[in-house]
C-alpha positions in Angstrom: 0.0 0.2 -0.1 1.2 3.6 -0.7 1.3 6.1 2.0 -2.4 7.4 1.6 -3.8 3.9 1.6 -2.1 3.1 4.9 -3.5 6.0 6.6 -6.9 5.6 5.4 -6.6 1.8 6.3 -5.5 2.8 9.8 -8.4 5.5 10.1 -10.9 2.7 9.4 -9.4 0.6 12.2 -9.5 3.4 14.6 -13.2 4.4 13.7 -14.3 0.9 14.4 -13.0 1.3 18.1 -15.7 3.0 20.1 -14.5 6.2 21.9 -17.1 8.3 23.5 -15.7 11.3 25.7 -14.6 9.8 28.8 -14.6 6.2 27.4 -11.6 6.5 25.0 -9.5 3.8 26.8 -10.0 1.1 24.1 -8.9 3.4 21.2 -6.1 4.8 23.4 -4.7 1.3 24.1 -4.9 0.4 20.3 -2.9 3.8 19.5 -0.3 3.0 22.2 0.4 -0.6 20.8 0.6 0.9 17.3 3.1 3.6 18.4 5.2 0.8 20.3 5.0 -1.2 17.0 6.5 2.0 15.2 9.5 1.8 17.4 8.9 5.5 18.9 10.5 6.3 22.0 8.9 7.3 25.4 5.5 5.7 24.6 3.3 6.1 27.5 -0.1 6.7 28.5 -0.9 9.5 31.4 -3.5 9.8 34.1 -5.8 11.8 31.7 -5.6 9.1 29.3 -3.4 10.8 26.7 -1.1 8.7 24.7 2.4 10.2 23.9 5.2 9.1 21.7 8.7 10.7 20.7 10.3 10.5 17.3 13.7 11.8 18.5 15.3 14.8 16.5 18.1 17.3 17.1 18.6 19.6 20.1 16.3 22.3 19.3 12.7 22.7 21.0 10.2 19.9 20.4 7.2 20.2 18.3 3.9 18.8 19.6 1.4 17.2 17.2 -1.7 16.1 18.9 -5.3 14.7 17.6 -8.3 13.9 19.9 -9.3 10.3 20.1 -12.9 10.9 21.3 -16.0 11.1 19.3 -19.5 12.6 20.2 -21.2 9.1 19.6 -22.3 7.0 22.4 -21.1 3.4 22.9 -24.3 2.1 21.5 -23.9 3.9 18.0 -23.3 1.5 15.1 -20.0 2.3 13.6 -21.1 1.2 10.2 -18.4 2.0 7.5 -18.7 2.1 3.9 -16.8 3.4 0.8 -18.4 5.0 -2.3 -16.3 6.3 -5.0 -13.9 8.8 -3.5 -16.0 9.1 -0.1 -15.4 7.2 3.0 -18.6 7.2 5.5 -18.6 6.5 9.2 -19.4 7.9 12.3 -16.1 9.8 13.5 -14.3 8.8 10.3 -13.1 12.3 9.8 -13.6 13.8 13.1 -11.2 12.5 14.2 -10.2 8.8 13.3 -8.3 10.4 10.2 -6.4 13.0 12.3 -5.2 10.2 14.6 -4.2 8.3 11.8 -2.2 11.1 10.5 -0.1 11.1 13.5 1.3 7.8 12.0 1.3 9.0 8.5 3.4 11.9 9.6 6.1 9.4 11.0 5.9 7.4 7.8 6.5 10.1 5.5 9.4 11.6 7.4 11.1 8.1 7.5 10.3 7.6 3.8 12.0 10.8 2.9 14.8 10.4 5.2 14.1 13.8 7.2 15.6 14.2 10.4 14.0 17.0 12.5 16.2 19.7 14.3 14.1 18.9 17.5 12.1 16.0 19.0 8.4 15.4 17.3 6.0 14.5 20.1 3.0 12.9 18.9 -0.1 12.8 21.2 -3.5 11.0 21.0 -5.5 13.0 23.4 -8.8 12.8 25.1 -11.8 14.7 25.9 -11.8 17.4 23.3 -15.7 16.8 22.4 -18.9 17.5 24.6 -18.4 17.9 28.2 -14.6 16.8 28.1 -13.8 20.4 28.7 -10.3 19.9 26.9 -9.2 17.8 29.7 -6.7 16.0 27.7 -5.1 19.1 26.0 -5.0 20.7 29.6 -2.8 17.8 30.7 -0.7 18.1 27.7 0.0 21.8 28.3 0.7 21.1 32.0 3.3 18.4 31.0 5.1 20.5 28.2 4.4 24.0 29.1 5.8 26.9 27.0 9.0 24.7 26.1 7.7 23.5 22.8 8.2 25.2 19.5 4.5 24.9 18.9 1.4 22.9 19.7 0.0 21.8 16.4 -3.4 20.1 16.4 -4.9 18.1 13.7 -8.5 17.8 12.6 -9.4 15.1 9.9 -11.9 17.4 8.0 -10.5 21.0 7.8 -8.1 21.0 4.9 -7.5 24.6 3.9 -8.4 25.9 7.3 -5.9 27.4 9.7 -7.3 27.9 13.1 -5.5 30.8 14.6 -8.3 31.9 17.3 -10.2 29.7 19.9 -13.5 30.5 20.4 -14.5 31.1 24.2 -17.1 28.6 25.6 -19.0 28.5 28.8 -21.4 25.6 29.8 -24.0 25.4 32.2 -26.4 22.8 33.7 -29.3 24.6 35.3 -31.6 22.3 37.4 -35.0 23.7 39.0 -36.5 21.9 42.0 -39.9 22.2 43.2 -42.3 20.3 45.5 -44.1 18.6 42.7 -47.5 17.0 43.2 -50.5 15.5 41.4 -51.7 17.4 38.1 -55.1 17.5 39.3 -55.5 17.6 42.9 -52.3 19.7 43.6 -52.9 22.1 40.6 -51.4 25.5 41.0 -48.1 24.3 42.6 -45.0 25.3 40.9 -43.8 23.1 38.2 -40.1 22.6 37.6 -40.8 22.2 34.1 -43.0 25.3 33.6 -40.6 27.6 35.4 -37.6 26.2 33.5 -39.5 26.5 30.2 -40.2 30.2 30.9 -36.4 30.8 31.6 -35.6 28.7 28.4 -37.8 31.0 26.4 -36.3 34.1 28.0 -32.8 32.8 26.9 -33.8 31.9 23.5 -35.1 35.7 23.1 -31.7 37.2 24.0 -30.2 39.7 21.7 -26.6 39.2 21.0 -23.9 40.9 19.0 -23.0 39.4 15.3 -19.6 41.1 15.8 -17.6 39.7 17.6 -19.7 36.5 16.7 -21.4 35.1 19.6 -23.9 32.2 20.0 -25.9 30.3 22.7 -27.7 26.9 22.5 -29.8 24.9 24.8 -28.6 21.5 23.6 -30.4 19.1 26.1 -33.5 19.3 28.3 -35.2 17.1 30.6 -37.3 16.2 33.9 -40.6 15.2 35.2 -42.0 12.0 36.4 -45.1 11.4 34.3 -47.5 13.2 32.1 -50.0 13.5 35.1 -47.3 14.8 37.8 -46.3 18.1 38.6 -42.6 18.0 37.6 -40.3 18.3 40.9 -37.3 18.6 38.7 -36.2 19.8 35.4 -32.9 20.5 33.9 -31.3 22.0 30.8 -27.7 22.1 29.5 -26.8 25.6 27.9 -23.9 26.3 25.6 -22.5 29.9 25.4 -19.7 31.0 23.0 -18.0 34.2 21.7 -14.9 35.1 19.9 -14.6 37.8 22.7 -13.9 36.9 26.3 -15.5 40.1 27.6 -18.5 39.5 25.5 -19.0 35.9 26.6 -18.6 37.1 30.3 -21.3 39.6 29.6 -23.7 37.1 28.1 -23.1 34.6 31.0 -24.1 37.4 33.5 -27.1 38.0 31.4 -28.2 34.4 32.1 -27.2 34.5 35.7 -29.6 37.6 35.9 -32.4 35.7 34.5 -32.0 32.9 37.0 -32.0 35.4 39.8 -35.1 37.0 38.6 -36.7 33.6 38.4 -36.3 32.8 41.9 -39.4 32.5 44.0 -40.9 30.9 47.2 -41.0 27.1 46.6 -38.4 26.9 43.8 -34.7 26.1 44.0 -32.4 27.0 41.2 -29.1 25.1 40.8 -26.5 26.2 38.4 -23.4 24.5 37.4 -20.7 25.4 35.2 -20.0 22.1 33.4 -17.7 23.5 30.8 -15.0 26.4 30.2 -13.1 26.6 27.1 -11.1 29.8 27.4 -10.7 32.0 24.5 -7.1 32.8 22.8 -5.5 33.5 19.7 -2.1 33.9 17.8 -1.5 36.8 15.5 -2.5 36.1 11.9 1.0 37.8 11.1 2.9 35.2 13.3 5.5 33.2 11.4 3.7 29.9 12.1 0.5 31.3 10.6 2.4 32.5 7.6 4.1 29.3 6.9 0.7 27.3 7.3 -0.5 29.7 4.7 2.2 29.6 2.3 2.3 25.8 2.6 -1.3 25.5 1.6 -0.9 28.0 -1.4 2.0 26.0 -2.8 -0.4 23.1 -3.2 -3.1 25.2 -4.8 -5.4 25.9 -1.9 -6.2 29.2 -0.9 -6.0 29.1 2.9 -8.9 30.3 5.3 -8.0 31.8 8.6 -10.7 30.4 11.0 -12.0 30.7 14.5 -13.3 27.7 16.3 -13.4 25.7 19.5 -10.6 23.2 19.5 -7.9 21.6 21.6 -5.8 24.7 20.5 -7.9 26.9 22.8 -5.9 25.7 25.8 -2.2 26.6 24.6 -3.5 29.7 22.9 -5.3 31.0 26.0 -1.8 30.3 27.9 0.1 32.3 25.4 1.9 29.3 23.8 2.1 29.4 19.9 -0.6 26.9 18.5 -2.7 26.3 15.5 -4.9 23.8 13.9 -4.6 22.0 10.5 -6.8 19.7 8.6 -6.1 16.6 6.7 -8.8 16.4 4.1 -12.3 17.7 3.1 -15.4 15.9 4.2 -19.1 16.8 5.7 -21.6 15.5 8.2 -19.5 16.0 11.2 -21.1 14.8 14.4 -23.7 12.9 12.4 -24.0 9.1 11.6 -23.6 10.2 7.9 -20.2 11.6 8.4 -17.9 11.2 5.5 -14.5 12.4 4.2 -13.1 12.8 0.9 -10.2 10.4 0.1 -8.9 12.3 -2.9 -7.7 15.3 -0.9 -5.8 13.0 1.7 -2.6 13.1 -0.2 -2.5 16.9 -0.3 -3.5 17.2 3.5 -0.6 15.0 4.4 1.9 16.8 1.9 0.8 19.8 3.5 1.3 18.5 6.9 5.0 17.2 6.2 6.1 20.3 4.5 5.0 22.5 7.6 6.6 20.3 10.2 9.7 20.0 8.1 10.1 23.8 7.8 8.7 24.6 11.4 12.2 25.2 13.0 13.1 27.6 10.3 10.4 30.2 11.2 
């Protein structure tokens, strides 16, 4: 098999191993064994479930390249895979099975070309990028390496052509309403946790937010109650707040908190819990690494797009460490069971990655 075929074959093997956030262990063990089989050094798994391996280089600072292991799909999701023409379909195939496979593809390509890097190349398959993982894996990576690496380079399977240089700030809440509850007929008039929560949810949905800086909110999950003829004693929702600007994000959070304060009344207990905090951060679009990423794409006939998003790069960027995100191919349907990637772009994506890494110490 050629390089691309090897990468895609490995991506399918990875995709077939379930890896919901917080349940990545089986996939992590598979990657660890593959790292060992490649003869890489310092292969280990840390307490956060991240898997590390090192391709030794020269004496210059190390480059850390990571790709997240976890997916958004529950364990019971059928991981059906199929290939049609130049597309490969399967839950998580592009986000981020291909990204993890590209860690190995990078090693294979460097070895095939006889390239020895000026510094160590650390490869990390990390946990907890999706959902409520709160970037736990990347937080542990940054605690381990601190400000010593040349760069934190994050790989995403389906973002070819995009150079992520800014991290969107995210605040996530679980809001729970508690009341006495009761019978829907005999106790009619008592406070219902569902009714009161629904009022606040409607108020959140009616909030006016700025378009610049880009800001968003989403009530992603909601639940509660006992039965159709029971006044609900408990109801909850999960709320996602985002903004490109940390100040605007804090202002939005305060507006939500004010709505909750105003909803307080006798017989109602409101519990609010922060269940996720992804700090914002950025690197200048004029930074040499961003310029290198763009020039590498242009060499390959792709006009780069400077992109803002919520990724593992949020953590190093928020700490002031140089970091960016690159993609391996194009695709669609991310976070759905109809997810797919374009196989024809993988060679270009890998060539971009190899050229970027080989030149990173020159900037």
